[in-house]
N, C-alpha and C positions, 0 to 999 in steps of 0.2 A: 038309703040314698037321699041326699039332701038336695033341695031345689037351689039353683044358683041364685045368689042374692038374698036368700032367706037365711036368717040366723036366729038362733035362740039365745036369749040373754042368759048369762051365767048366774046361777044362784037365784035366790028369791029374796023377798023382803026380809024374811026371818029365816036364818039358816038352821032350821030345826033338824033336818036330816043329818047334817054334818055333826051337829052337837050331840044328837042321839047316838050316832055311830061311834063318836069319840067316847062318850060315856060308857057304852056297852062294851066296845071292843078295844078301846085304847088307840083308835086310829087318829092320826094327826090331821088337822085342818090346815088351810093355807096360812092362816094367821099364826098358828103354832110354828110352822116352818119358817115364817118370816122372823119371828122372835128368835128362833135358833140361829138363823142366818145372821141376824144382827149381833148376837152374842159371839159367833165365830169371828166376824169381822172385827169386833172389839178386841177379842183375844189375839188376833193376828197383829193388830196395832200395838197391843201391849207386849207381845213377844218381840216385835221389832225394837221396841224401846229397851227391853231387857238385854237383847243382843248388843245394842249400841252401848249401853252402860257397861256390860261385861268387856267389850272391846276396849273401852276407855280404861277400865280397871286393869286389864292386862298390860296396856301400855304404861300406865303409872307404875305397876309392879315391876315391869322390866326396867324402867328408868331407875327405880329405887335399888334394884339388884345391882345394876351397873355402878351406881354411886357407892354402894356398900363395898363392892369389890375394889373400887378405886381407893376408898378410905382404908381398906384392909392393907393394900399395898403401901400406902403412906404410913400407916401404923407400923408395919414391919420395917420400913426404912428408918423410922424414928427409933424403933427398938434396937436396930443395929447400931445406930449412932449413939444411943445411950449406953450400949454395952461397951463401945470403944472409948467413950469419953469418961472423964472422971468427975464431971459436974453432976450435982444432984438436982433434979427438977422433975417436971411432969413426965418426960420420956423415960426417965429411969424407973418410974413407978409402973410402967406397963409390963405385965408379966406374960410370958409365952403361953401360959395356960389360957389367959384371956384372949390372946390372939387365936389360939386353937379353937376356942369356943366360937369366935366370930366366923372363922373359916367353916365350921360345921353347920352354921345356920344359913 
């Protein structure tokens, strides 16, 4: 039972007991826990940054995929036009196997 108003200061001038217990039994001290807590907070910040970057990457990949599909449609239209025309030029050099390869990727 403690007397009201009386308090005992925590720790001593030299934390010999905590250091000895840590050395013998592997017990953690408050300083060790603070270091771990700081590392966890740093990792949380790093994780949030990684999630943000992955979100941006997914958006860019989605935009690129949509542009690729639009280009594929345009290439197919050019291929149809070159098949029906008698002129020789770039559209006539597009082969259906190349278009099929683009569709598969």
